[in-house]
VEXDREN-2710 file (C-alpha; in Angstrom, 1 decimal):
% VEXDREN-2710
k/r/px/py/pz
1/MET/-0.1/-0.2/0.1
2/SER/1.4/3.4/-1.1
3/ARG/1.7/6.2/1.7
4/ILE/-0.5/9.1/1.0
5/VAL/1.0/12.3/2.3
6/PHE/0.0/16.0/1.9
7/GLY/3.3/17.9/1.2
8/THR/4.1/21.7/0.9
9/ASP/0.4/21.9/-1.3
10/GLY/-1.7/18.9/-1.3
11/TRP/-1.0/15.2/-2.1
12/ARG/0.8/14.2/-5.1
13/GLY/1.5/11.1/-7.0
14/VAL/2.5/9.0/-9.9
15/ILE/-0.5/7.9/-12.1
16/ALA/-1.1/4.4/-11.7
17/GLN/1.5/3.8/-9.4
18/ASP/0.5/5.8/-6.4
19/PHE/-2.3/8.1/-7.9
20/THR/-5.0/5.5/-8.4
21/PHE/-8.7/5.5/-8.4
22/ASP/-8.7/3.7/-5.1
23/ASN/-6.3/5.8/-3.7
24/VAL/-8.4/9.1/-4.8
25/LYS/-11.3/7.3/-3.5
26/VAL/-9.7/7.0/0.2
27/VAL/-8.5/10.8/0.2
28/ALA/-12.2/11.6/-0.8
29/GLN/-13.6/9.6/2.2
30/ALA/-11.0/11.2/4.7
31/LEU/-11.7/14.5/3.0
32/ALA/-15.8/13.8/3.7
33/ASP/-15.4/12.7/7.3
34/TYR/-13.1/15.9/7.8
35/VAL/-15.7/18.0/6.4
36/GLY/-18.3/16.0/8.9
37/LEU/-16.3/16.7/11.6
38/HIS/-16.1/20.4/11.4
39/ASP/-19.6/20.6/10.9
40/LEU/-19.3/22.4/6.9
41/GLY/-20.8/19.6/4.9
42/GLN/-24.0/21.1/4.3
43/ARG/-22.0/24.2/3.1
44/GLY/-21.2/21.8/0.2
45/LEU/-17.8/21.3/-1.5
46/ILE/-16.7/22.4/-4.9
47/VAL/-14.4/20.0/-7.1
48/GLY/-12.4/21.1/-10.0
49/TYR/-9.9/19.5/-12.1
50/ASP/-6.9/20.5/-14.5
51/THR/-5.6/19.0/-18.0
52/ARG/-4.0/15.9/-17.0
53/PHE/-4.7/12.5/-17.9
54/LEU/-8.1/11.6/-16.7
55/SER/-8.2/14.4/-14.2
56/ASP/-11.7/14.8/-15.4
57/MET/-12.2/11.2/-14.4
58/PHE/-10.4/11.5/-11.0
59/ALA/-12.6/14.5/-10.2
60/LYS/-16.0/12.7/-11.0
61/SER/-15.0/9.7/-9.0
62/PHE/-13.8/12.3/-6.0
63/ALA/-17.3/13.8/-6.2
64/GLU/-19.2/10.7/-6.2
65/VAL/-17.6/9.6/-2.8
66/VAL/-18.2/13.0/-1.0
67/GLY/-21.7/12.8/-2.9
68/SER/-22.5/9.5/-1.4
69/ASN/-21.6/11.0/2.3
70/ASP/-24.7/13.2/1.8
71/ILE/-22.4/16.2/1.2
72/PRO/-23.6/18.6/-1.9
73/VAL/-21.1/19.1/-4.4
74/LEU/-20.5/21.5/-7.3
75/LEU/-18.1/20.0/-9.9
76/ALA/-17.0/21.8/-12.6
77/SER/-17.8/21.3/-16.3
78/LYS/-14.6/21.7/-17.6
79/PRO/-11.1/22.3/-16.6
80/THR/-10.8/24.6/-14.3
81/PRO/-8.0/26.9/-12.7
82/THR/-7.0/26.5/-9.1
83/PRO/-7.5/30.2/-7.9
84/MET/-11.0/29.9/-9.7
85/VAL/-11.9/27.0/-7.4
86/SER/-10.6/28.9/-4.5
87/PHE/-12.3/32.0/-5.3
88/VAL/-16.0/30.0/-5.8
89/VAL/-15.1/28.4/-2.4
90/LYS/-14.8/31.7/-0.7
91/ASN/-17.8/33.5/-2.8
92/ARG/-20.2/31.1/-2.0
93/SER/-19.1/30.2/1.5
94/ALA/-18.8/26.4/0.8
95/GLY/-17.5/24.1/3.2
96/GLY/-14.2/23.5/1.0
97/GLY/-12.7/22.6/-2.4
98/VAL/-10.6/20.3/-4.2
99/VAL/-8.6/20.5/-7.4
100/ILE/-7.6/17.5/-9.3
101/THR/-4.3/18.8/-10.3
102/ALA/-0.6/18.0/-10.0
103/SER/0.1/22.1/-10.9
104/HIS/3.4/22.6/-12.7
105/ASN/4.8/18.7/-12.1
106/PRO/5.8/16.5/-15.0
107/PRO/2.9/14.9/-16.8
108/MET/3.2/11.4/-15.1
109/TYR/2.4/13.1/-11.9
110/ASN/-1.7/14.1/-10.7
111/GLY/-2.7/15.1/-7.5
112/VAL/-5.5/16.9/-4.9
113/LYS/-5.3/20.3/-3.6
114/PHE/-7.6/20.7/-0.6
115/LYS/-8.7/24.6/-0.5
116/PRO/-10.6/24.9/3.1
117/GLU/-13.3/27.1/3.6
118/TYR/-11.3/30.4/3.6
119/GLY/-10.2/29.7/-0.1
120/GLY/-6.7/29.2/0.3
121/SER/-4.1/26.5/0.8
122/ALA/-4.5/24.2/3.6
123/LEU/-2.5/24.7/6.5
124/THR/-0.3/22.0/8.0
125/HIS/-2.8/21.2/11.0
126/ILE/-5.5/20.8/8.5
127/THR/-3.7/18.4/6.2
128/LYS/-2.4/16.2/9.3
129/GLU/-5.8/15.7/10.7
130/ILE/-6.7/14.5/6.9
131/GLU/-4.2/12.2/6.7
132/SER/-5.1/10.6/10.3
133/LEU/-8.6/10.0/8.9
134/LEU/-7.3/8.1/5.7
135/TYR/-8.4/4.7/6.0
136/GLN/-10.5/5.0/8.9
137/SER/-13.8/4.6/7.3
138/PRO/-14.9/2.4/4.4
139/VAL/-15.2/4.2/1.4
140/LYS/-18.9/5.0/0.6
141/HIS/-20.2/4.9/-3.0
142/ASP/-24.0/5.3/-3.1
143/GLU/-25.0/6.1/-7.4
144/GLY/-28.3/7.4/-5.7
145/LYS/-27.1/9.4/-3.7
146/ALA/-24.0/10.7/-5.9
147/LYS/-26.5/11.6/-8.5
148/LYS/-28.8/13.3/-6.2
149/TYR/-26.1/15.4/-4.6
150/VAL/-23.4/15.8/-7.2
151/ASN/-24.4/18.9/-9.9
152/MET/-21.9/20.1/-12.8
153/VAL/-21.4/23.9/-12.7
154/ASP/-19.1/26.3/-15.1
155/PHE/-17.6/28.8/-12.7
156/GLU/-15.7/31.0/-15.2
157/ALA/-18.6/33.9/-15.2
158/GLU/-18.6/33.9/-11.4
159/TYR/-14.7/34.3/-11.1
160/PHE/-14.5/36.8/-14.1
161/HIS/-17.2/38.9/-12.0
162/GLY/-14.7/38.5/-9.2
163/LEU/-11.8/39.8/-11.1
164/LYS/-13.4/42.9/-12.2
165/LYS/-14.0/44.5/-9.1
166/LEU/-10.4/44.4/-8.7
167/VAL/-8.6/45.1/-12.1
168/ASP/-9.6/47.8/-14.4
169/LEU/-10.6/45.9/-17.5
170/GLN/-11.6/48.7/-19.3
171/LEU/-8.2/50.5/-18.9
172/ILE/-6.7/47.7/-20.2
173/LYS/-8.9/46.9/-22.9
174/ASP/-8.4/50.7/-24.3
175/ALA/-4.7/50.4/-23.8
176/GLY/-4.2/48.7/-27.4
177/PHE/-1.7/46.5/-26.2
178/LYS/-0.7/43.2/-28.2
179/ILE/-0.6/40.2/-25.8
180/VAL/0.5/36.7/-26.4
181/THR/-0.5/34.1/-23.7
182/ASP/1.1/31.0/-23.0
183/ALA/-1.5/28.4/-21.4
184/MET/1.3/25.5/-21.3
185/HIS/-1.6/23.2/-22.3
186/GLY/-3.0/23.8/-19.0
187/THR/-6.2/25.2/-17.7
188/GLY/-5.4/29.0/-18.4
189/ASP/-6.8/28.1/-22.0
190/LYS/-7.8/31.2/-23.6
191/ILE/-8.9/32.8/-20.6
192/MET/-7.3/36.1/-21.4
193/GLU/-8.6/36.2/-24.9
194/ARG/-12.4/36.0/-23.0
195/LEU/-11.6/38.7/-20.6
196/LEU/-10.3/41.1/-23.1
197/SER/-12.7/40.5/-25.7
198/HIS/-14.3/43.4/-27.5
199/ALA/-11.1/45.7/-26.8
200/LYS/-8.6/47.2/-28.8
201/CYS/-6.1/44.6/-27.3
202/GLU/-5.3/41.9/-29.4
203/VAL/-4.4/38.5/-27.6
204/LYS/-2.9/35.4/-29.4
205/THR/-3.1/32.3/-27.1
206/ILE/-0.3/29.6/-27.6
207/ARG/-0.2/25.8/-26.6
208/SER/-3.7/26.0/-25.7
209/LYS/-4.5/22.3/-27.2
210/LEU/-5.6/19.9/-24.5
211/ASP/-2.7/17.8/-24.3
212/PRO/-2.0/15.6/-21.1
213/THR/1.8/15.0/-21.7
214/PHE/2.0/19.1/-21.9
215/GLY/4.1/19.0/-25.2
216/GLY/6.9/16.9/-23.7
217/VAL/7.9/19.9/-21.4
218/LYS/6.9/20.5/-17.8
219/PRO/4.0/23.1/-17.4
220/GLU/6.3/25.4/-15.3
221/PRO/6.7/29.1/-16.5
222/ILE/10.3/29.4/-16.1
223/PRO/12.6/30.6/-18.8
224/GLN/13.7/27.2/-20.2
225/ASN/10.2/26.1/-20.9
226/LEU/8.8/29.3/-22.4
227/GLN/10.9/29.5/-25.7
228/PRO/7.9/29.1/-27.8
229/LEU/6.5/32.2/-26.0
230/ILE/9.7/34.3/-26.3
231/ASP/9.5/33.5/-30.1
232/ARG/5.8/34.3/-30.3
233/VAL/6.5/38.0/-28.7
234/VAL/9.5/38.6/-30.8
235/LYS/8.0/37.5/-34.0
236/TRP/4.8/39.3/-33.4
237/GLY/6.0/42.5/-31.9
238/ALA/4.0/42.0/-28.8
239/ASP/3.9/44.0/-26.1
240/ILE/4.4/41.7/-23.7
241/GLY/4.0/37.6/-23.0
242/LEU/2.3/36.2/-20.2
243/ALA/2.0/32.5/-19.2
244/THR/0.4/30.3/-16.4
245/ASP/1.5/26.9/-15.4
246/GLY/-0.6/24.0/-15.3
247/ASP/-3.3/24.8/-13.0
248/ALA/-2.7/28.5/-13.9
249/ASP/-1.9/29.9/-9.9
250/ARG/1.7/30.5/-10.9
251/PHE/2.5/32.8/-13.9
252/GLY/5.7/34.0/-15.7
253/VAL/6.4/37.1/-18.1
254/ILE/8.5/37.8/-20.9
255/THR/9.1/41.4/-22.4
256/SER/8.6/42.5/-25.7
257/LYS/12.4/42.1/-26.1
258/GLY/11.7/38.3/-25.4
259/LYS/13.7/38.8/-21.7
260/PHE/12.2/36.6/-18.8
261/ALA/11.0/39.1/-16.3
262/THR/12.1/37.4/-12.8
263/PRO/9.2/36.6/-10.6
264/HIS/11.4/38.8/-7.8
265/GLU/10.9/41.8/-9.8
266/LEU/7.1/41.4/-10.7
267/LEU/6.5/40.8/-7.3
268/ALA/8.4/44.2/-6.1
269/LEU/6.8/46.2/-9.2
270/LEU/3.4/44.9/-7.9
271/ILE/3.7/46.0/-4.3
272/LEU/4.5/49.5/-6.0
273/HIS/1.7/49.2/-8.1
274/LEU/-1.0/48.2/-5.6
275/HIS/0.5/51.1/-3.1
276/GLN/1.2/53.8/-5.6
277/ASN/-1.2/53.3/-8.4
278/ARG/-4.4/51.8/-6.6
279/GLY/-3.8/53.2/-3.1
280/TRP/-3.7/49.9/-1.4
281/ARG/-2.1/49.3/2.0
282/GLY/-1.0/46.3/4.4
283/GLY/2.3/44.1/4.9
284/VAL/4.3/42.1/2.7
285/VAL/4.8/38.3/3.1
286/LYS/7.7/36.6/1.1
287/THR/9.2/33.3/1.1
288/ALA/12.6/32.7/1.7
289/SER/13.7/32.0/-1.5
290/VAL/12.5/35.6/-2.7
291/CYS/15.1/38.0/-3.4
292/ASN/15.9/41.1/-1.2
293/ILE/14.7/43.7/-3.8
294/VAL/11.3/43.0/-2.4
295/THR/12.6/44.0/1.0
296/ARG/13.8/47.2/-0.2
297/VAL/10.8/48.0/-1.9
298/ALA/8.7/47.2/1.0
299/GLU/11.0/49.4/3.5
300/LYS/10.8/52.4/1.1
301/LEU/7.1/52.1/1.2
302/GLY/7.3/52.0/4.9
303/LEU/5.4/48.2/4.7
304/PRO/6.3/45.9/7.4
305/VAL/8.2/42.6/5.7
306/CYS/7.9/38.8/6.8
307/ASP/9.8/36.1/5.6
308/THR/8.3/32.7/5.6
309/PRO/9.5/29.3/4.9
310/VAL/9.0/27.9/1.0
311/GLY/5.4/27.1/0.4
312/PHE/2.5/29.0/-0.1
313/LYS/0.4/27.5/3.0
314/HIS/3.0/29.7/5.1
315/VAL/2.1/32.9/2.9
316/CYS/-1.6/31.9/3.1
317/GLU/-1.1/31.6/7.1
318/LEU/-0.2/35.0/7.3
319/MET/-2.5/36.5/5.0
320/LEU/-5.5/35.0/7.1
321/GLU/-3.9/36.2/10.4
322/GLU/-2.9/40.1/9.7
323/ASP/-3.3/42.9/7.3
324/ILE/-1.3/41.9/4.1
325/LEU/-1.3/43.4/1.3
326/ILE/0.9/41.0/-1.0
327/GLY/2.1/37.6/-0.8
328/GLY/4.8/36.0/-2.9
329/GLU/7.3/33.4/-3.6
330/GLU/9.8/32.7/-6.1
331/SER/8.6/30.5/-8.2
332/GLY/5.5/33.0/-9.8
333/GLY/3.2/32.1/-6.8
334/ILE/1.5/35.4/-5.7
335/GLY/-1.5/36.0/-3.8
336/PHE/-3.6/39.4/-3.3
337/LYS/-5.3/41.4/-0.8
338/ASN/-9.2/41.9/-1.3
339/HIS/-9.2/38.5/-3.2
340/VAL/-8.3/35.1/-1.7
341/PRO/-5.4/33.5/0.4
342/GLU/-4.3/31.9/-2.6
343/ARG/-1.8/32.3/-5.5
344/ASP/-3.5/33.7/-8.8
345/GLY/-1.3/33.7/-12.3
346/ILE/-4.6/35.2/-13.8
347/LEU/-4.9/38.1/-11.7
348/ALA/-1.2/38.7/-11.4
349/SER/-1.0/39.0/-15.2
350/LEU/-3.8/41.5/-14.9
351/PHE/-2.3/43.5/-12.4
352/ILE/1.0/43.9/-14.5
353/LEU/-1.1/44.7/-17.6
354/GLU/-2.9/47.2/-15.6
355/MET/0.1/48.8/-14.4
356/MET/1.4/49.3/-17.9
357/ALA/-1.9/50.9/-19.0
358/MET/-1.9/53.3/-15.8
359/LYS/2.1/54.3/-16.2
360/ARG/1.5/54.3/-19.8
361/LYS/5.1/52.6/-20.2
362/ASN/6.2/49.3/-21.5
363/LEU/7.4/46.6/-18.9
364/GLU/11.1/47.3/-20.4
365/GLU/11.1/51.0/-19.1
366/ILE/9.1/50.4/-15.8
367/LEU/11.9/47.4/-15.0
368/TYR/14.7/49.9/-16.2
369/GLU/13.2/52.6/-13.4
370/LEU/13.0/49.9/-10.9
371/ARG/16.6/48.4/-11.0
372/GLU/18.1/52.2/-11.3
373/GLU/16.0/52.7/-7.8
374/PHE/16.5/49.4/-6.1
375/GLY/19.4/47.3/-7.9
376/GLU/19.5/44.6/-10.0
377/VAL/18.7/41.1/-9.2
378/HIS/21.4/38.2/-9.5
379/TYR/19.8/34.9/-8.5
380/ASP/20.0/31.5/-9.4
381/ARG/18.7/28.2/-8.1
382/ILE/19.7/24.3/-9.1
383/ASP/17.6/21.2/-8.1
384/LEU/19.6/18.0/-7.1
385/SER/18.3/15.0/-7.5
386/TYR/18.6/12.7/-4.3
387/ASP/16.7/9.7/-3.6
388/LYS/18.5/8.3/-0.3
389/PRO/16.4/8.7/2.4
390/ASP/18.7/10.8/4.6
391/ARG/17.7/14.0/2.8
392/MET/16.7/15.7/6.0
393/ASN/19.6/14.4/7.9
394/LEU/21.6/16.5/5.4
395/ILE/20.1/19.7/6.7
396/LEU/20.2/18.8/10.3
397/HIS/24.0/18.1/9.9
398/LEU/24.5/21.8/7.9
399/GLN/22.3/23.1/11.2
400/SER/24.8/21.6/13.7
401/HIS/27.8/21.9/11.7
402/PRO/27.1/25.6/10.0
403/PRO/30.5/26.9/8.2
404/SER/31.6/30.5/9.2
405/GLN/32.3/31.3/5.6
406/VAL/31.1/30.3/2.3
407/GLY/33.4/31.0/-0.7
408/SER/35.0/34.5/0.1
409/LEU/31.9/35.7/2.1
410/ASN/31.6/35.5/6.0
411/VAL/28.5/34.3/7.5
412/GLU/26.9/37.0/9.5
413/LYS/23.3/35.4/10.6
414/ILE/21.6/32.1/9.9
415/THR/18.2/31.1/10.0
416/THR/16.6/27.7/9.7
417/TYR/12.8/26.4/8.5
418/GLN/10.6/23.9/9.9
419/GLY/8.9/21.7/7.7
420/VAL/6.2/19.3/8.4
421/GLU/7.7/17.2/10.6
422/VAL/11.6/18.4/10.5
423/THR/13.6/21.6/9.8
424/ASN/14.4/21.1/6.2
425/GLY/15.7/24.4/4.9
426/ILE/18.9/26.4/6.4
427/LYS/19.7/29.9/5.0
428/PHE/22.9/31.8/5.4
429/HIS/23.1/35.4/5.2
430/PHE/26.4/37.1/4.4
431/ASP/28.0/40.1/5.8
432/ASP/27.8/42.2/2.5
433/LYS/24.1/42.9/3.3
434/ARG/23.3/41.5/-0.1
435/SER/23.9/37.8/-0.7
436/TRP/22.3/34.2/0.6
437/LEU/22.6/30.7/0.3
438/LEU/19.5/28.6/0.8
439/ILE/19.2/24.8/0.9
440/ARG/16.4/23.3/1.4
441/ALA/15.2/19.4/1.2
442/SER/12.0/18.6/-0.4
443/GLU/9.7/16.4/2.1
444/THR/7.8/14.9/-1.0
445/GLU/10.3/14.6/-3.8
446/PRO/13.6/12.9/-4.1
447/VAL/15.0/16.6/-4.5
448/ILE/17.7/19.2/-2.5
449/ARG/17.0/22.6/-4.0
450/ILE/19.9/25.3/-3.7
451/TYR/18.9/29.0/-4.0
452/ALA/21.3/31.9/-4.2
453/GLU/21.1/35.4/-4.3
454/ALA/24.5/37.7/-5.0
455/THR/26.2/40.9/-5.9
456/SER/26.6/39.4/-9.4
457/GLY/25.5/36.5/-11.8
458/ASP/29.2/35.1/-11.6
459/MET/29.0/34.9/-7.4
460/ALA/25.4/33.7/-7.3
461/HIS/26.8/30.9/-9.5
462/LYS/29.6/30.1/-7.0
463/LEU/27.3/30.0/-4.2
464/LEU/25.3/27.4/-5.8
465/ARG/28.5/25.5/-6.2
466/HIS/29.7/26.4/-2.8
467/GLY/26.4/24.8/-1.5
468/GLN/26.7/21.8/-3.3
469/GLN/30.1/21.2/-1.5
470/LEU/28.7/22.0/1.8
471/LEU/26.3/19.3/1.0
472/LYS/28.9/17.0/-0.7
473/ILE/26.7/16.0/-3.3
474/GLY/25.9/16.5/-7.2
475/GLY/29.7/18.3/-7.6
END
């Protein structure tokens, strides 16, 4: 029996190996039990799914088990972005939501994301309780009840209505932008075209065709996966390229010159836009892997900044507890005030367009101004495959035997980050006040990730190599 474990954002597994119909039903029953124990059942559950192999059938099976427990279910009638499901959960005061998705993972994976009644990432104490309920009750399946309690709904109009309250769509429509969007064969399929229809803007979508293999590329909006978008932006002379990942909660941006805009700079720009152009207020939350430019921007505006461990659920937790303007991570996931405590790649894309329209400048110009005032970003990351069972021990060893110097840089401070069960991350802050090195072990994948920011690209690369040497793996 394969172990079902909820990581930083739900449970994921290889299709037909771990992610099977039987296991999905076990999770569905545990979730139905959880909802029942917390008197949320009659508020119902929202169920969506992505474009992966059999996602629609997994979602149907999941919904039928929940319905068999006398819990009303609204099942998406088509592939649905994760932030859309989260929005509907909050908007309808539902008992929670589920998305059948493995987000940006390779095509052989699928997964289950649970969104509690607040419409954001499930916090650790919630996922631990759901895990404790696995296999505790027999899986229920009653065709009569499933037919009675499960209804199919298209959530898009409801979600669009919510977006229109947050963004000046008419201003964007009148700007006359030429926009290329890249769905990466995921759930962001032609959404921007529909949002910006009947406009002076021209919107073209690439990689929109349903393809469970994602064209042989991970649906993650990072530079090495976005060459088709870069090529189309340059060839068409577009003002901007906008990509969303497999379930559209993360985004990536290509400038008119075909350059990838780093998520660190985009987060910094969105703080400036929401504060200066929209008049919004609140704190800033960033995960440990986000560059210091975000802190410099927030401090210039007088906004409090908080660092969290990697994983958006940590950002979500603060968004639920405090007055937060914006929360973001280095992978292009950003959540916003007045919306849901959830990453939303579609809303983030719209805010970038709104900023360009308000400033009447292209993104290249805006990024130049940002770098002139707040400095350039020199950042890099590597993922090391590591399938031995002592991943966490490597971090614990570094914690108990920390270096005083890494390369030519003196370590000024060390921060450790707690995972679900043990310390899974350690960050070295250096005395030049600009550079840092973060080493983190994944709790759900056989991977160790190393992140670095420095005063130059060359120094960032050197820090990554030093990180590998500290671990004595991969180089």
